[in-house]
N, C-alpha and C positions, 0 to 999 in steps of 0.2 A: 176277937175283931173277925167279923167274918165277911170277905170279899167273894163277892160272886158277878160273875162276866157273864150277861145272857144277851139273848138276842134283842134287838130292839123294839119288836112287837110283844114280847114279854115284859117290858118293862116297867111300863105304866101299871100294869096289873100287878105285880110286884112289887111294887113302891106303893099302892094303894092298900094292898093284902098286910102291909108289913106296918102302915100308920095304924090300919083295922086294928095290928095287935097291940100298938103302943109302943113300936120298935122305930126309933128314929132312924132315918139312912139318909146318906148322900148318894145322890145317881151323879155320874160322871160318862159324858159321851165317849165312846172309844170306837175304836173300829180294828179290825184285825182277823186271822183266819185264812182257812183255805181260798173263800170268796171275797177278803177285803170289803165285807160286809160292816155295814154300823151295827155297833153293840152296845150294851150300858154295860159301865161297873159301877152295882152296886156294895156302899158299905156300910156296915151296921155294928156296933161297938153294943155288946152286949155281955154280961156276967156269965160265967162258964155254966151255969146251971141253963141259960137260956139258949144256948147255942141250938139246941136238939128241935126247940121251938121253931127257932127261925128256920133251920133246914127243912123243917115239913114246911113251912108255908112257900117257899123256895120252889121244893118238888112239888107243890101242886099248882103254882101259877108259870111252870115255866117246862114246856114240853118238846121235845124232837117232832119236828114231822120234814118231809121231803119236801124239795122243790125241784123246778125245772130251772137250768140256768143256761145259756149260751157259752160256750167257752172262747175264751179271746184266740183270734188267728194268730197264728205262727207268723214270725218274719220270713218272708218266701223270697224266692229269686222270680222274676220277670219270665211269664208263661206258665208259672204255676198255678192251680187254684186251689182253694181250700174248702170243701163242705161242711158247715158247721153241723152238728148234731147235738139238740136240747141232750144234757148231762144231768140226771136226776141224782142228788146230793141229799143227805141230812143235815137241816139247820137247827136252831133253837135248842132248847134243854140249857143245862147252864155247867158251867165249870168254878167250883167253889172253891176258896181256900179260908179255912181256921186257921189263924194266928194268934200268940198270946201277944198279950200286951203288960207291960211291966208297970206302965204308967199312962194317966189319962188325967186331963185337967180343962173342964168345960170354963172357958173365958168371957 
């Protein structure tokens, strides 16, 4: 089983590419990480010999990129002021887990 956590912007293209490759995929909406942004968790059940092909599709569809974000202001005392400066961070790409499955049934 391949579990990929991808940026929301990459999720549709990834699921389309997996379906084009005739791999069944389940997409779950998720969030987290440094920016608490929207992600998608893509789950693909494949045989051991198909794992590399699925990983190749994920590599082709999920790319890292930089994005400017405004940091959240800290809790401040009266009279203090906060000048938020945009912060450039890297988003996108994929975090992938390959897990062995002892038993699988399609009902």
